[in-house]
N, CA, C, O and the ligand as a Tripos MOL2 file, in Angstrom:
@<TRIPOS>MOLECULE
protein
  229   227    58     0     0
PROTEIN
NO_CHARGES

@<TRIPOS>ATOM
      1 N           0.8360   -1.1980    0.0200 N.3       1 MET1
      2 CA         -0.0040    0.0090   -0.0010 C.3       1 MET1
      3 C           0.9090    1.2520    0.0180 C.2       1 MET1
      4 O           1.8850    1.3340    0.7640 O.2       1 MET1
      5 N           0.5500    2.1760   -0.8110 N.am      2 GLU2
      6 CA          1.3380    3.4010   -0.8860 C.3       2 GLU2
      7 C           0.9620    4.3210    0.2500 C.2       2 GLU2
      8 O          -0.1990    4.3960    0.6520 O.2       2 GLU2
      9 N           1.9440    5.0120    0.7570 N.am      3 ASP3
     10 CA          1.7110    6.0110    1.7230 C.3       3 ASP3
     11 C           1.4150    7.3320    1.0140 C.2       3 ASP3
     12 O           2.3240    8.1070    0.7190 O.2       3 ASP3
     13 N           0.1780    7.5680    0.7550 N.am      4 ILE4
     14 CA         -0.2320    8.7030   -0.0060 C.3       4 ILE4
     15 C           0.0650   10.0300    0.6570 C.2       4 ILE4
     16 O           0.2320   11.0570   -0.0010 O.2       4 ILE4
     17 N           0.1240    9.9830    1.9510 N.am      5 ARG5
     18 CA          0.3400   11.2250    2.7100 C.3       5 ARG5
     19 C           1.7300   11.7770    2.5410 C.2       5 ARG5
     20 O           1.8860   12.9510    2.2040 O.2       5 ARG5
     21 N           2.7530   10.9640    2.7650 N.am      6 SER6
     22 CA          4.1120   11.4350    2.6380 C.3       6 SER6
     23 C           4.4550   11.6160    1.1160 C.2       6 SER6
     24 O           5.1350   12.5700    0.7400 O.2       6 SER6
     25 N           3.9990   10.7370    0.3150 N.am      7 ASP7
     26 CA          4.2120   10.8840   -1.1190 C.3       7 ASP7
     27 C           3.4960   12.0850   -1.6530 C.2       7 ASP7
     28 O           4.0020   12.7840   -2.5310 O.2       7 ASP7
     29 N           2.3200   12.3300   -1.1280 N.am      8 GLY8
     30 CA          1.5300   13.4890   -1.5800 C.3       8 GLY8
     31 C           2.1740   14.7610   -1.2100 C.2       8 GLY8
     32 O           2.1710   15.6920   -2.0150 O.2       8 GLY8
     33 N           2.7330   14.8730   -0.0340 N.am      9 GLU9
     34 CA          3.4400   16.1110    0.3600 C.3       9 GLU9
     35 C           4.5800   16.4070   -0.5720 C.2       9 GLU9
     36 O           4.7890   17.5490   -0.9810 O.2       9 GLU9
     37 N           5.3300   15.3520   -0.9130 N.am     10 THR10
     38 CA          6.4390   15.5010   -1.8330 C.3      10 THR10
     39 C           5.9860   15.9610   -3.1590 C.2      10 THR10
     40 O           6.6110   16.8130   -3.7910 O.2      10 THR10
     41 N           4.8480   15.3760   -3.6100 N.am     11 LEU11
     42 CA          4.2920   15.7320   -4.9250 C.3      11 LEU11
     43 C           3.8070   17.1560   -4.9360 C.2      11 LEU11
     44 O           4.0420   17.8770   -5.9060 O.2      11 LEU11
     45 N           3.1380   17.5830   -3.8890 N.am     12 LEU12
     46 CA          2.6750   18.9720   -3.7490 C.3      12 LEU12
     47 C           3.8360   19.9440   -3.8620 C.2      12 LEU12
     48 O           3.7990   20.9080   -4.6260 O.2      12 LEU12
     49 N           4.8850   19.6560   -3.0640 N.am     13 SER13
     50 CA          6.0280   20.5210   -3.0130 C.3      13 SER13
     51 C           6.6920   20.6420   -4.4060 C.2      13 SER13
     52 O           7.1780   21.7010   -4.8050 O.2      13 SER13
     53 N           6.6840   19.5040   -5.1140 N.am     14 ARG14
     54 CA          7.3200   19.4580   -6.4260 C.3      14 ARG14
     55 C           6.5300   20.2370   -7.4460 C.2      14 ARG14
     56 O           7.1070   20.8940   -8.3120 O.2      14 ARG14
     57 N           5.2510   20.1760   -7.3580 N.am     15 LEU15
     58 CA          4.3730   20.8340   -8.3610 C.3      15 LEU15
     59 C           4.2020   22.3030   -8.1060 C.2      15 LEU15
     60 O           4.0350   23.1010   -9.0290 O.2      15 LEU15
     61 N           4.2460   22.6580   -6.8070 N.am     16 GLU16
     62 CA          4.0380   24.0370   -6.4320 C.3      16 GLU16
     63 C           5.0040   24.9760   -7.1800 C.2      16 GLU16
     64 O           6.2110   24.7350   -7.1820 O.2      16 GLU16
     65 N           4.4990   26.0120   -7.7960 N.am     17 GLY17
     66 CA          5.3620   26.9740   -8.4820 C.3      17 GLY17
     67 C           5.5840   26.6280   -9.9220 C.2      17 GLY17
     68 O           6.1550   27.4340  -10.6570 O.2      17 GLY17
     69 N           5.1600   25.4710  -10.3590 N.am     18 ASN18
     70 CA          5.2930   25.0840  -11.7670 C.3      18 ASN18
     71 C           4.2280   25.7900  -12.6240 C.2      18 ASN18
     72 O           3.1800   26.1990  -12.1240 O.2      18 ASN18
     73 N           4.5180   25.9190  -13.9040 N.am     19 SER19
     74 CA          3.5430   26.4630  -14.8130 C.3      19 SER19
     75 C           2.4120   25.4540  -14.9650 C.2      19 SER19
     76 O           2.6510   24.2470  -14.9350 O.2      19 SER19
     77 N           1.1530   25.9490  -15.1330 N.am     20 CYS20
     78 CA          0.0420   25.0930  -15.2920 C.3      20 CYS20
     79 C           0.0890   24.3980  -16.6650 C.2      20 CYS20
     80 O           0.1960   25.0520  -17.7020 O.2      20 CYS20
     81 N           0.0070   23.0730  -16.6440 N.am     21 PRO21
     82 CA          0.0310   22.3320  -17.9100 C.3      21 PRO21
     83 C          -1.2720   22.4420  -18.6850 C.2      21 PRO21
     84 O          -1.3300   22.0950  -19.8640 O.2      21 PRO21
     85 N          -2.3140   22.9250  -18.0230 N.am     22 GLN22
     86 CA         -3.6220   23.0060  -18.6910 C.3      22 GLN22
     87 C          -3.7230   24.2920  -19.5130 C.2      22 GLN22
     88 O          -4.1020   24.2570  -20.6830 O.2      22 GLN22
     89 N          -3.3870   25.4040  -18.9080 N.am     23 CYS23
     90 CA         -3.6030   26.6600  -19.6120 C.3      23 CYS23
     91 C          -2.2610   27.3900  -19.8620 C.2      23 CYS23
     92 O          -2.2200   28.3410  -20.6430 O.2      23 CYS23
     93 N          -1.2060   26.9700  -19.2320 N.am     24 THR24
     94 CA          0.1350   27.5340  -19.3900 C.3      24 THR24
     95 C           0.2220   28.9850  -18.9780 C.2      24 THR24
     96 O           1.2780   29.5970  -19.1310 O.2      24 THR24
     97 N          -0.8610   29.5630  -18.4540 N.am     25 ALA25
     98 CA         -0.8610   30.9470  -18.0420 C.3      25 ALA25
     99 C          -0.6490   31.1040  -16.5590 C.2      25 ALA25
    100 O          -0.1240   32.1090  -16.0800 O.2      25 ALA25
    101 N          -1.0790   30.0610  -15.8350 N.am     26 GLY26
    102 CA         -1.0780   30.1920  -14.3730 C.3      26 GLY26
    103 C           0.1430   29.4870  -13.7830 C.2      26 GLY26
    104 O           0.8200   28.7060  -14.4530 O.2      26 GLY26
    105 N           0.3960   29.7770  -12.5440 N.am     27 THR27
    106 CA          1.4540   29.0840  -11.7590 C.3      27 THR27
    107 C           0.7260   28.3410  -10.6700 C.2      27 THR27
    108 O          -0.1000   28.8980   -9.9480 O.2      27 THR27
    109 N           1.0460   27.0990  -10.5720 N.am     28 LEU28
    110 CA          0.3650   26.2240   -9.5770 C.3      28 LEU28
    111 C           0.6690   26.6390   -8.1490 C.2      28 LEU28
    112 O           1.8030   26.9270   -7.7660 O.2      28 LEU28
    113 N          -0.4160   26.6520   -7.3860 N.am     29 GLU29
    114 CA         -0.2750   27.0670   -5.9830 C.3      29 GLU29
    115 C          -0.9140   25.9870   -5.0890 C.2      29 GLU29
    116 O          -1.8570   25.3010   -5.4850 O.2      29 GLU29
    117 N          -0.3780   25.8650   -3.8960 N.am     30 ARG30
    118 CA         -0.9910   24.9790   -2.9530 C.3      30 ARG30
    119 C          -2.2710   25.6100   -2.3830 C.2      30 ARG30
    120 O          -2.2860   26.7850   -2.0150 O.2      30 ARG30
    121 N          -3.3050   24.8360   -2.3210 N.am     31 GLY31
    122 CA         -4.5670   25.3370   -1.7900 C.3      31 GLY31
    123 C          -5.4540   24.1620   -1.4260 C.2      31 GLY31
    124 O          -4.9880   23.0840   -1.0560 O.2      31 GLY31
    125 N          -6.7280   24.4060   -1.5420 N.am     32 THR32
    126 CA         -7.6500   23.3550   -1.2990 C.3      32 THR32
    127 C          -8.6610   23.2370   -2.4260 C.2      32 THR32
    128 O          -8.9940   24.2250   -3.0810 O.2      32 THR32
    129 N          -9.1360   22.0500   -2.6430 N.am     33 TYR33
    130 CA        -10.1470   21.7920   -3.6430 C.3      33 TYR33
    131 C         -11.1480   20.8380   -3.0560 C.2      33 TYR33
    132 O         -10.8230   19.6880   -2.7630 O.2      33 TYR33
    133 N         -12.3800   21.3130   -2.8780 N.am     34 LYS34
    134 CA        -13.4480   20.4670   -2.2630 C.3      34 LYS34
    135 C         -12.9310   19.9120   -0.9050 C.2      34 LYS34
    136 O         -13.0610   18.7230   -0.6150 O.2      34 LYS34
    137 N         -12.3570   20.7930   -0.1110 N.am     35 ASP35
    138 CA        -11.8870   20.4280    1.2210 C.3      35 ASP35
    139 C         -10.6560   19.4870    1.2180 C.2      35 ASP35
    140 O         -10.1960   19.0520    2.2740 O.2      35 ASP35
    141 N         -10.1510   19.1950    0.0480 N.am     36 ASN36
    142 CA         -8.9480   18.3900    0.0430 C.3      36 ASN36
    143 C          -7.7460   19.3230   -0.1560 C.2      36 ASN36
    144 O          -7.8590   20.3940   -0.7540 O.2      36 ASN36
    145 N          -6.6110   18.8900    0.3550 N.am     37 VAL37
    146 CA         -5.3940   19.5920    0.0740 C.3      37 VAL37
    147 C          -5.0650   19.3410   -1.3900 C.2      37 VAL37
    148 O          -5.1080   18.2080   -1.8710 O.2      37 VAL37
    149 N          -4.7360   20.4250   -2.0860 N.am     38 ALA38
    150 CA         -4.5470   20.2910   -3.5180 C.3      38 ALA38
    151 C          -3.5310   21.2700   -4.0230 C.2      38 ALA38
    152 O          -3.2040   22.2370   -3.3350 O.2      38 ALA38
    153 N          -3.0190   21.0420   -5.2200 N.am     39 VAL39
    154 CA         -2.2740   22.0330   -5.9450 C.3      39 VAL39
    155 C          -3.1640   22.4920   -7.1040 C.2      39 VAL39
    156 O          -3.5250   21.7120   -7.9850 O.2      39 VAL39
    157 N          -3.4930   23.7370   -7.0730 N.am     40 VAL40
    158 CA         -4.4480   24.2440   -8.1090 C.3      40 VAL40
    159 C          -3.8570   25.3780   -8.8870 C.2      40 VAL40
    160 O          -2.9210   26.0300   -8.4250 O.2      40 VAL40
    161 N          -4.3870   25.6290  -10.0630 N.am     41 CYS41
    162 CA         -4.0380   26.7220  -10.8850 C.3      41 CYS41
    163 C          -5.0300   27.8540  -10.6330 C.2      41 CYS41
    164 O          -6.2280   27.6550  -10.8320 O.2      41 CYS41
    165 N          -4.5830   29.0230  -10.2070 N.am     42 PRO42
    166 CA         -5.5140   30.1060   -9.9360 C.3      42 PRO42
    167 C          -6.0820   30.6780  -11.2300 C.2      42 PRO42
    168 O          -7.1140   31.3480  -11.1880 O.2      42 PRO42
    169 N          -5.4680   30.4470  -12.3490 N.am     43 ALA43
    170 CA         -5.9510   30.9750  -13.6210 C.3      43 ALA43
    171 C          -7.1180   30.1880  -14.1680 C.2      43 ALA43
    172 O          -8.1230   30.7880  -14.5480 O.2      43 ALA43
    173 N          -7.0320   28.8830  -14.2250 N.am     44 CYS44
    174 CA         -8.1100   28.0890  -14.7760 C.3      44 CYS44
    175 C          -8.7890   27.2630  -13.7010 C.2      44 CYS44
    176 O          -9.7430   26.5410  -13.9910 O.2      44 CYS44
    177 N          -8.3050   27.3550  -12.4310 N.am     45 GLU45
    178 CA         -8.8970   26.6500  -11.3110 C.3      45 GLU45
    179 C          -8.9500   25.1810  -11.4820 C.2      45 GLU45
    180 O          -9.8440   24.5250  -10.9480 O.2      45 GLU45
    181 N          -8.0290   24.6420  -12.2050 N.am     46 THR46
    182 CA         -7.9410   23.1970  -12.3770 C.3      46 THR46
    183 C          -7.0030   22.6410  -11.3440 C.2      46 THR46
    184 O          -5.8450   23.0540  -11.2830 O.2      46 THR46
    185 N          -7.4830   21.6720  -10.4890 N.am     47 PRO47
    186 CA         -6.6070   21.0400   -9.5850 C.3      47 PRO47
    187 C          -5.7270   20.0240  -10.2550 C.2      47 PRO47
    188 O          -6.1990   19.1500  -10.9820 O.2      47 PRO47
    189 N          -4.4490   20.1440  -10.0050 N.am     48 GLN48
    190 CA         -3.5150   19.2190  -10.6470 C.3      48 GLN48
    191 C          -3.3100   17.9770   -9.7960 C.2      48 GLN48
    192 O          -3.1480   16.8750  -10.3190 O.2      48 GLN48
    193 N          -3.3180   18.1630   -8.4790 N.am     49 VAL49
    194 CA         -3.1830   17.1090   -7.5550 C.3      49 VAL49
    195 C          -4.1660   17.3300   -6.3970 C.2      49 VAL49
    196 O          -4.3270   18.4590   -5.9350 O.2      49 VAL49
    197 N          -4.7840   16.3300   -5.9560 N.am     50 GLN50
    198 CA         -5.5750   16.4160   -4.7430 C.3      50 GLN50
    199 C          -5.1500   15.2980   -3.7810 C.2      50 GLN50
    200 O          -4.8980   14.1640   -4.1890 O.2      50 GLN50
    201 N          -5.0820   15.6430   -2.5280 N.am     51 LEU51
    202 CA         -4.7930   14.6620   -1.4910 C.3      51 LEU51
    203 C          -6.0150   14.5290   -0.5970 C.2      51 LEU51
    204 O          -6.5500   15.5180   -0.0950 O.2      51 LEU51
    205 N          -6.4370   13.3120   -0.4120 N.am     52 TRP52
    206 CA         -7.5070   13.0410    0.4640 C.3      52 TRP52
    207 C          -6.9800   12.6110    1.8430 C.2      52 TRP52
    208 O          -5.9250   11.9840    1.9410 O.2      52 TRP52
    209 N          -7.7030   12.9440    2.8740 N.am     53 ASP53
    210 CA         -7.3670   12.4940    4.1890 C.3      53 ASP53
    211 C          -6.0390   13.0800    4.7100 C.2      53 ASP53
    212 O          -5.3430   12.4340    5.4930 O.2      53 ASP53
    213 N          -5.7110   14.2370    4.2970 N.am     54 VAL54
    214 CA         -4.5230   14.9160    4.7810 C.3      54 VAL54
    215 C          -4.9550   15.9500    5.8010 C.2      54 VAL54
    216 O          -5.8380   16.7680    5.5450 O.2      54 VAL54
    217 N          -4.3260   15.9020    6.9460 N.am     55 GLY55
    218 CA         -4.5880   16.8880    7.9490 C.3      55 GLY55
    219 C          -5.9120   16.6970    8.7180 C.2      55 GLY55
    220 O          -6.3130   17.5550    9.5040 O.2      55 GLY55
    221 N          -6.5660   15.5770    8.4800 N.am     56 SER56
    222 CA         -7.7910   15.3070    9.1600 C.3      56 SER56
    223 C          -7.6380   14.3450   10.3230 C.2      56 SER56
    224 O          -8.6070   14.0090   11.0030 O.2      56 SER56
    225 N          -6.4180   13.9120   10.5370 N.am     57 HIS57
    226 CA         -6.1600   12.9760   11.6250 C.3      57 HIS57
    227 C          -5.3260   13.6190   12.7310 C.2      57 HIS57
    228 O          -5.0170   12.9680   13.7290 O.2      57 HIS57
    229 ZN         -4.2710   26.7840  -15.4590 Zn       58 ZN58
@<TRIPOS>BOND
     1     1     2 1
     2     2     3 1
     3     3     4 2
     4     3     5 am
     5     5     6 1
     6     6     7 1
     7     7     8 2
     8     7     9 am
     9     9    10 1
    10    10    11 1
    11    11    12 2
    12    11    13 am
    13    13    14 1
    14    14    15 1
    15    15    16 2
    16    15    17 am
    17    17    18 1
    18    18    19 1
    19    19    20 2
    20    19    21 am
    21    21    22 1
    22    22    23 1
    23    23    24 2
    24    23    25 am
    25    25    26 1
    26    26    27 1
    27    27    28 2
    28    27    29 am
    29    29    30 1
    30    30    31 1
    31    31    32 2
    32    31    33 am
    33    33    34 1
    34    34    35 1
    35    35    36 2
    36    35    37 am
    37    37    38 1
    38    38    39 1
    39    39    40 2
    40    39    41 am
    41    41    42 1
    42    42    43 1
    43    43    44 2
    44    43    45 am
    45    45    46 1
    46    46    47 1
    47    47    48 2
    48    47    49 am
    49    49    50 1
    50    50    51 1
    51    51    52 2
    52    51    53 am
    53    53    54 1
    54    54    55 1
    55    55    56 2
    56    55    57 am
    57    57    58 1
    58    58    59 1
    59    59    60 2
    60    59    61 am
    61    61    62 1
    62    62    63 1
    63    63    64 2
    64    63    65 am
    65    65    66 1
    66    66    67 1
    67    67    68 2
    68    67    69 am
    69    69    70 1
    70    70    71 1
    71    71    72 2
    72    71    73 am
    73    73    74 1
    74    74    75 1
    75    75    76 2
    76    75    77 am
    77    77    78 1
    78    78    79 1
    79    79    80 2
    80    79    81 am
    81    81    82 1
    82    82    83 1
    83    83    84 2
    84    83    85 am
    85    85    86 1
    86    86    87 1
    87    87    88 2
    88    87    89 am
    89    89    90 1
    90    90    91 1
    91    91    92 2
    92    91    93 am
    93    93    94 1
    94    94    95 1
    95    95    96 2
    96    95    97 am
    97    97    98 1
    98    98    99 1
    99    99   100 2
   100    99   101 am
   101   101   102 1
   102   102   103 1
   103   103   104 2
   104   103   105 am
   105   105   106 1
   106   106   107 1
   107   107   108 2
   108   107   109 am
   109   109   110 1
   110   110   111 1
   111   111   112 2
   112   111   113 am
   113   113   114 1
   114   114   115 1
   115   115   116 2
   116   115   117 am
   117   117   118 1
   118   118   119 1
   119   119   120 2
   120   119   121 am
   121   121   122 1
   122   122   123 1
   123   123   124 2
   124   123   125 am
   125   125   126 1
   126   126   127 1
   127   127   128 2
   128   127   129 am
   129   129   130 1
   130   130   131 1
   131   131   132 2
   132   131   133 am
   133   133   134 1
   134   134   135 1
   135   135   136 2
   136   135   137 am
   137   137   138 1
   138   138   139 1
   139   139   140 2
   140   139   141 am
   141   141   142 1
   142   142   143 1
   143   143   144 2
   144   143   145 am
   145   145   146 1
   146   146   147 1
   147   147   148 2
   148   147   149 am
   149   149   150 1
   150   150   151 1
   151   151   152 2
   152   151   153 am
   153   153   154 1
   154   154   155 1
   155   155   156 2
   156   155   157 am
   157   157   158 1
   158   158   159 1
   159   159   160 2
   160   159   161 am
   161   161   162 1
   162   162   163 1
   163   163   164 2
   164   163   165 am
   165   165   166 1
   166   166   167 1
   167   167   168 2
   168   167   169 am
   169   169   170 1
   170   170   171 1
   171   171   172 2
   172   171   173 am
   173   173   174 1
   174   174   175 1
   175   175   176 2
   176   175   177 am
   177   177   178 1
   178   178   179 1
   179   179   180 2
   180   179   181 am
   181   181   182 1
   182   182   183 1
   183   183   184 2
   184   183   185 am
   185   185   186 1
   186   186   187 1
   187   187   188 2
   188   187   189 am
   189   189   190 1
   190   190   191 1
   191   191   192 2
   192   191   193 am
   193   193   194 1
   194   194   195 1
   195   195   196 2
   196   195   197 am
   197   197   198 1
   198   198   199 1
   199   199   200 2
   200   199   201 am
   201   201   202 1
   202   202   203 1
   203   203   204 2
   204   203   205 am
   205   205   206 1
   206   206   207 1
   207   207   208 2
   208   207   209 am
   209   209   210 1
   210   210   211 1
   211   211   212 2
   212   211   213 am
   213   213   214 1
   214   214   215 1
   215   215   216 2
   216   215   217 am
   217   217   218 1
   218   218   219 1
   219   219   220 2
   220   219   221 am
   221   221   222 1
   222   222   223 1
   223   223   224 2
   224   223   225 am
   225   225   226 1
   226   226   227 1
   227   227   228 2
@<TRIPOS>SUBSTRUCTURE
     1 MET1         2 RESIDUE 1 A MET
     2 GLU2         6 RESIDUE 1 A GLU
     3 ASP3        10 RESIDUE 1 A ASP
     4 ILE4        14 RESIDUE 1 A ILE
     5 ARG5        18 RESIDUE 1 A ARG
     6 SER6        22 RESIDUE 1 A SER
     7 ASP7        26 RESIDUE 1 A ASP
     8 GLY8        30 RESIDUE 1 A GLY
     9 GLU9        34 RESIDUE 1 A GLU
    10 THR10       38 RESIDUE 1 A THR
    11 LEU11       42 RESIDUE 1 A LEU
    12 LEU12       46 RESIDUE 1 A LEU
    13 SER13       50 RESIDUE 1 A SER
    14 ARG14       54 RESIDUE 1 A ARG
    15 LEU15       58 RESIDUE 1 A LEU
    16 GLU16       62 RESIDUE 1 A GLU
    17 GLY17       66 RESIDUE 1 A GLY
    18 ASN18       70 RESIDUE 1 A ASN
    19 SER19       74 RESIDUE 1 A SER
    20 CYS20       78 RESIDUE 1 A CYS
    21 PRO21       82 RESIDUE 1 A PRO
    22 GLN22       86 RESIDUE 1 A GLN
    23 CYS23       90 RESIDUE 1 A CYS
    24 THR24       94 RESIDUE 1 A THR
    25 ALA25       98 RESIDUE 1 A ALA
    26 GLY26      102 RESIDUE 1 A GLY
    27 THR27      106 RESIDUE 1 A THR
    28 LEU28      110 RESIDUE 1 A LEU
    29 GLU29      114 RESIDUE 1 A GLU
    30 ARG30      118 RESIDUE 1 A ARG
    31 GLY31      122 RESIDUE 1 A GLY
    32 THR32      126 RESIDUE 1 A THR
    33 TYR33      130 RESIDUE 1 A TYR
    34 LYS34      134 RESIDUE 1 A LYS
    35 ASP35      138 RESIDUE 1 A ASP
    36 ASN36      142 RESIDUE 1 A ASN
    37 VAL37      146 RESIDUE 1 A VAL
    38 ALA38      150 RESIDUE 1 A ALA
    39 VAL39      154 RESIDUE 1 A VAL
    40 VAL40      158 RESIDUE 1 A VAL
    41 CYS41      162 RESIDUE 1 A CYS
    42 PRO42      166 RESIDUE 1 A PRO
    43 ALA43      170 RESIDUE 1 A ALA
    44 CYS44      174 RESIDUE 1 A CYS
    45 GLU45      178 RESIDUE 1 A GLU
    46 THR46      182 RESIDUE 1 A THR
    47 PRO47      186 RESIDUE 1 A PRO
    48 GLN48      190 RESIDUE 1 A GLN
    49 VAL49      194 RESIDUE 1 A VAL
    50 GLN50      198 RESIDUE 1 A GLN
    51 LEU51      202 RESIDUE 1 A LEU
    52 TRP52      206 RESIDUE 1 A TRP
    53 ASP53      210 RESIDUE 1 A ASP
    54 VAL54      214 RESIDUE 1 A VAL
    55 GLY55      218 RESIDUE 1 A GLY
    56 SER56      222 RESIDUE 1 A SER
    57 HIS57      226 RESIDUE 1 A HIS
    58 ZN58       229 GROUP 0 **** ****
């Protein structure tokens, strides 16, 4: 079983600050999407990564 929490943190850190692959106009930021921790593009509001069950324990 994968440890999504630690892997997810690494993934978020890695993606944060990257150009958005969807619209190429935005820069990915850490935020929330539907109450999940996510990396989202503020320009097109597309979540690139979502983590479930993070910070709820
Ligand atoms: Zn975008």
